[in-house]
GUNULO-287950 format. One line per 3 residues: number of its first residue (from 1); their letters; for each residue x, y, z of N, C-alpha, C. Coordinates in steps of 0.001 Angstrom, whole numbers, plus 524288, in hexadecimal, padded with zeros to 5 digits. Layout:
REM GUNULO-287950
NUM = A = X Y Z X Y Z X Y Z; ... $
//
This chain:
REM GUNULO-287950
1 = XXX = 80354 7FB68 80000 80000 80000 80000 8037F 804D3 80000; 80273 80860 7FC5C 80595 80D24 7FBEC 80392 8115B 7FF9C; 80725 8149A 801A1 8056E 818F4 804EE 8023E 81CE2 801BB $
4 = XXX = 7FECA 81F8D 80476 7FB8F 8238B 801F6 7FEBC 82879 800F5; 7FD25 82B69 7FCFB 7FFA0 83075 7FBE5 7FDBB 8346E 7FFF1; 8006C 838CD 8003F 7FED9 83CEC 803E3 7F941 83EC3 802DB $
7 = XXX = 7F7CD 83F33 7FDE5 7F27B 840FF 7FCA8 7EE6A 83CEA 7FE36; 7EFAF 837E8 7FD9B 7EC16 833C8 7FF4B 7EB82 833C4 8053F; 7EFD2 8347B 80803 7EF94 834C3 80DBD 7EC2C 83966 80F5F $
10 = XXX = 7ECFB 83DE8 80CEE 7E9E8 8428D 80E39 7E418 84198 80D4F; 7E2C2 83EF0 8091B 7DD41 83DC3 807FB 7DAEF 83A36 80C29; 7DDCC 83645 80DC2 7DBF2 832CB 811F3 7DB48 835C6 81714 $
13 = XXX = 7DEFC 83936 81844 7DEB1 83C1E 81D32 7DA04 83FDF 81D57; 7D851 841AD 818D2 7D3A2 844FC 818AF 7CED4 841F5 81A83; 7CECD 83CD7 819AA 7CA71 8398C 81B54 7CB05 837D1 82109 $
16 = XXX = 7CFA5 8388A 8233B 7D0B4 83713 828AD 7D336 83BC3 82B6A; 7D023 83FED 82C43 7D26E 844DD 82E17 7D4F4 844AC 83387; 7D3BD 840CB 836B0 7D617 84071 83BE0 7DB94 83E12 83BB0 $
19 = XXX = 7DCE8 83BAA 8375D 7E206 8393B 836BF 7E5C0 83D23 83453; 7EAC7 83CC3 835BB 7EEA5 84041 83373 7F34F 83D17 83188; 7F5C7 83F46 82DA1 7FA73 83CAB 82B90 7FEFD 83DC3 82F37 $
22 = XXX = 80213 839C4 83019 806C4 83A3A 83351 80B16 83738 83084; 80DD9 839E2 82D09 811D7 83750 829DA 80F5C 83364 8262C; 810F2 82E7E 82694 80ED7 82A6D 82326 80A73 82766 825CD $
25 = XXX = 807B6 829FB 8296B 80376 8277E 82C54 7FF04 82B68 82D12; 7FA94 82959 82EE3 7F653 82CB9 830A6 7F576 82B86 83666; 7F396 82F7C 83942 7F326 82EF9 83EE9 7EE42 831D2 840D7 $
28 = XXX = 7EC05 82F9B 844EE 7E7A3 83226 84796 7E7C3 830B2 84D54; 7E68A 8347F 850A9 7E61E 8338B 85648 7E05C 833BA 857C8; 7DEA9 82FD1 85AB3 7D959 82F5E 85CAA 7D97E 83032 86296 $
31 = XXX = 7D599 832F0 864AE 7D549 833E7 86A52 7D07F 83143 86C94; 7D119 82F26 87147 7CCEA 82C5E 873F8 7CC77 82E61 8798C; 7C855 82CF1 87C24 7C76A 82ECA 88179 7CB5D 82C8C 88556 $
34 = XXX = 7CD3E 827C7 88421 7D0BF 82537 887D3 7D3D2 820EA 88518; 7D739 81E52 8880B 7DA7F 81A2B 885F5 7D73A 8159D 883F3; 7D31A 8144B 886BE 7CFC9 80FEA 88528 7CD64 810E5 87FC3 $
37 = XXX = 7CB8D 815A7 87EDE 7C95F 81700 879C2 7CD71 816C7 87577; 7D22C 8188B 876B6 7D670 8185E 872ED 7D7BC 812BD 8717E; 7D7EA 80F55 87563 7D947 809E6 87460 7D4F4 8070C 87162 $
40 = XXX = 7D00E 80851 87270 7CBBE 805F7 86F85 7CC35 80773 869B9; 7CD89 80C67 868BE 7CE53 80E34 8635C 7D2D7 80B42 860C7; 7D737 80AB4 8638B 7DBBE 807F3 8616A 7DA49 8025B 85FFA $
43 = XXX = 7D72A 7FFD9 86331 7D58B 7FA7C 861F4 7D229 7FA46 85D0E; 7CECC 7FE30 85C52 7CBA0 7FE60 8578A 7CF1E 7FF3D 852BD; 7D2EF 802BF 8534B 7D699 803BB 84F00 7D9B3 7FECC 84DCD $
46 = XXX = 7DB51 7FBF6 851D1 7DE46 7F722 85100 7DB29 7F33C 84DC9; 7D628 7F2CA 84ED2 7D2DC 7EF2B 84BD5 7D285 7F0E4 8461C; 7D1D8 7F5F2 8452D 7D1B0 7F7EA 83FCD 7D6E4 7F6FE 83D09 $
49 = XXX = 7DB2A 7F7F1 83FCD 7E059 7F754 83D8B 7E166 7F19E 83C24; 7DFEA 7EE16 83F91 7E0A1 7E885 83E78 7DD7A 7E6E6 839B2; 7D8A2 7E8BA 83961 7D54F 7E762 834EB 7D79A 7E974 82FCD $
52 = XXX = 7DA17 7EE04 83015 7DC67 7F064 82B68 7E1F9 7EE7F 82A6D; 7E42D 7EBA1 82E1D 7E9AB 7EA01 82DE7 7ED33 7EEB9 82CEE; 7EC14 7F2E0 82FD5 7EEFF 7F7D0 82F66 7EEEA 7FA4E 834C5 $
55 = XXX = 7F36D 7FB01 83723 7F3A6 7FC43 83CB0 7F60F 801A1 83DB4; 7F33F 80501 84071 7F54B 80A33 841A4 7F928 809FF 84630; 7FC66 80DFF 84683 7FF5E 80EEA 84B46 7FB8F 81180 84F10 $
58 = XXX = 7FB8C 80FB9 853E6 7F7D7 811A0 857CD 7FACE 813AD 85C85; 7F9D1 81898 85DE0 7FC29 81AFE 8627B 7F7C1 81C5A 86641; 7F7EC 81A15 86AE3 7F3CE 81AF2 86ECF 7F616 81E3C 87330 $
61 = XXX = 7F395 8229D 8744F 7F51F 82618 87897 7F04E 8272A 87BE5; 7EF34 823BE 87F90 7EAB6 823DD 88303 7E5A5 8242C 87FE0; 7E38C 828D4 87EF2 7DE89 8294C 87C3E 7DF1E 82B18 87695 $
64 = XXX = 7E3E5 82B36 874A5 7E4DF 82CCA 86F41 7E780 82850 86C54; 7E59D 82766 86795 7E7BE 8234A 8643D 7E93D 825C9 85F0F; 7EE28 8252B 85D93 7EFF1 82716 85885 7F0F5 8226A 854FD $
67 = XXX = 7EE83 82291 85078 7EF39 81E7F 84C87 7F271 820BB 8480B; 7F630 81DB2 84640 7F968 81F32 841CC 7F928 81AC4 83DD3; 7F7E1 81C25 83909 7F765 81855 834CF 7FB3C 8197D 8306F $
70 = XXX = 7FDD0 8156C 82E94 80147 815BA 82A1B 801EF 81029 8280B; 802B5 80FA7 82302 803B6 80A87 820C4 8099F 809FF 8203C; 80C07 807D5 8243D 811B9 807B0 82493 81436 804D5 81FEF $
73 = XXX = 811EA 80077 81E47 8144E 7FD8D 819FC 813D0 80058 814BC; 8105D 80449 8145E 80FEE 8076D 80F9B 81329 80C6C 8100B; 81518 80D85 814B2 8184D 8122F 81570 8153C 81739 815D2 $
76 = XXX = 81054 816EA 81751 80D2F 81BAF 817D2 80779 81A71 81863; 80454 81E37 8171D 7FEA6 81DBE 817A0 7FC44 81B23 812DD; 7F893 817A3 813E3 7F5B8 81507 80FB3 7EFE7 8153D 810E2 $
79 = XXX = 7ECD4 81332 80D44 7E730 812FD 80E12 7E5C6 80FE2 812F6; 7E902 80C0F 81466 7E7F0 808E3 81917 7E7C2 80C45 81E01; 7EB2E 8101C 81E50 7EB49 81385 822E2 7E63B 816A7 82352 $
82 = XXX = 7E47C 818B6 81EF7 7DFC4 81BE5 81F0D 7DADF 81893 81FB0; 7DAFB 813DA 81DA5 7D67D 81055 81E6F 7D5E2 80F00 8243A; 7DA33 80DC9 826DF 7D9D9 80C97 82C6F 7D869 8116F 82F93 $
85 = XXX = 7DA8D 815DE 82E41 7D91B 81ABD 830F9 7D33F 81BB4 83071; 7D11D 81AD0 82BCE 7CB7B 81B83 82B05 7C84B 817CB 82E5E; 7C9FC 812F2 82ED8 7C73B 80F2C 8322B 7C792 810C9 837E8 $
88 = XXX = 7CC0E 812C7 83980 7CCA1 8148D 83EE7 7C8F8 8191B 83FFA; 7C845 81C7A 83C32 7C4C7 820FE 83CE6 7BF20 81F54 83DB3; 7BD96 81AE8 83B76 7B82C 81938 83C0F 7B7B0 81612 840F2 $
//
Protein backbone atom coordinates (compact mmCIF):
# COMPACT_ATOMS: atom_id res chain seq x y z
CA UNK A 1 0.00 0.00 0.00
CA UNK A 2 1.43 3.36 -1.04
CA UNK A 3 1.39 6.39 1.26
CA UNK A 4 -1.14 9.10 0.50
CA UNK A 5 -0.10 12.40 -1.05
CA UNK A 6 -0.30 15.60 1.00
CA UNK A 7 -3.46 16.64 -0.86
CA UNK A 8 -5.10 13.26 -0.18
CA UNK A 9 -4.20 13.51 3.52
CA UNK A 10 -5.66 17.04 3.64
CA UNK A 11 -8.89 15.81 2.04
CA UNK A 12 -9.23 13.00 4.59
CA UNK A 13 -8.53 15.39 7.47
CA UNK A 14 -11.36 17.66 6.32
CA UNK A 15 -13.71 14.73 7.00
CA UNK A 16 -12.11 14.10 10.41
CA UNK A 17 -11.67 17.63 11.80
CA UNK A 18 -10.73 16.50 15.33
CA UNK A 19 -7.67 14.65 14.01
CA UNK A 20 -4.44 16.45 13.17
CA UNK A 21 -1.42 15.53 11.15
CA UNK A 22 1.73 14.91 13.14
CA UNK A 23 4.57 14.16 10.71
CA UNK A 24 3.80 10.86 9.00
CA UNK A 25 0.89 10.11 11.35
CA UNK A 26 -2.48 11.45 12.45
CA UNK A 27 -3.29 12.03 16.10
CA UNK A 28 -6.24 12.84 18.33
CA UNK A 29 -6.63 13.20 22.09
CA UNK A 30 -9.90 12.13 23.72
CA UNK A 31 -10.94 13.29 27.22
CA UNK A 32 -13.08 11.36 29.69
CA UNK A 33 -14.49 11.98 33.14
CA UNK A 34 -12.10 9.53 34.77
CA UNK A 35 -9.60 6.70 34.29
CA UNK A 36 -12.34 4.07 34.09
CA UNK A 37 -13.99 5.89 31.17
CA UNK A 38 -10.64 6.24 29.42
CA UNK A 39 -9.91 2.53 29.79
CA UNK A 40 -13.38 1.53 28.55
CA UNK A 41 -12.72 3.64 25.44
CA UNK A 42 -9.28 2.03 24.94
CA UNK A 43 -10.87 -1.41 25.08
CA UNK A 44 -13.41 -0.42 22.41
CA UNK A 45 -10.60 0.95 20.22
CA UNK A 46 -8.63 -2.27 20.74
CA UNK A 47 -11.56 -4.31 19.41
CA UNK A 48 -11.86 -2.07 16.33
CA UNK A 49 -8.10 -2.22 15.75
CA UNK A 50 -8.03 -6.01 15.99
CA UNK A 51 -10.93 -6.30 13.55
CA UNK A 52 -9.11 -4.00 11.11
CA UNK A 53 -5.72 -5.63 11.75
CA UNK A 54 -4.35 -2.10 12.13
CA UNK A 55 -3.16 -0.96 15.54
CA UNK A 56 -2.74 2.61 16.80
CA UNK A 57 -0.16 3.82 19.27
CA UNK A 58 -2.09 4.51 22.48
CA UNK A 59 -0.98 6.91 25.21
CA UNK A 60 -3.12 6.90 28.37
CA UNK A 61 -2.78 9.75 30.87
CA UNK A 62 -5.45 9.18 33.54
CA UNK A 63 -8.57 10.57 31.81
CA UNK A 64 -6.94 11.47 28.48
CA UNK A 65 -6.21 9.03 25.66
CA UNK A 66 -4.11 10.01 22.66
CA UNK A 67 -4.29 7.81 19.59
CA UNK A 68 -1.69 7.99 16.84
CA UNK A 69 -2.20 6.23 13.52
CA UNK A 70 0.33 5.56 10.78
CA UNK A 71 0.95 2.69 8.39
CA UNK A 72 4.54 1.97 9.36
CA UNK A 73 5.20 -0.63 6.65
CA UNK A 74 4.08 1.90 3.99
CA UNK A 75 6.22 4.66 5.49
CA UNK A 76 3.37 7.09 6.10
CA UNK A 77 -0.35 7.61 6.05
CA UNK A 78 -2.63 5.38 4.02
CA UNK A 79 -6.35 4.86 3.60
CA UNK A 80 -6.16 2.27 6.42
CA UNK A 81 -5.30 5.00 8.93
CA UNK A 82 -8.25 7.14 7.95
CA UNK A 83 -10.63 4.18 7.79
CA UNK A 84 -9.77 3.22 11.37
CA UNK A 85 -9.96 6.84 12.54
CA UNK A 86 -13.44 7.04 11.01
CA UNK A 87 -14.53 3.88 12.84
CA UNK A 88 -13.15 5.26 16.10
CA UNK A 89 -15.16 8.45 15.59
CA UNK A 90 -18.39 6.46 15.38
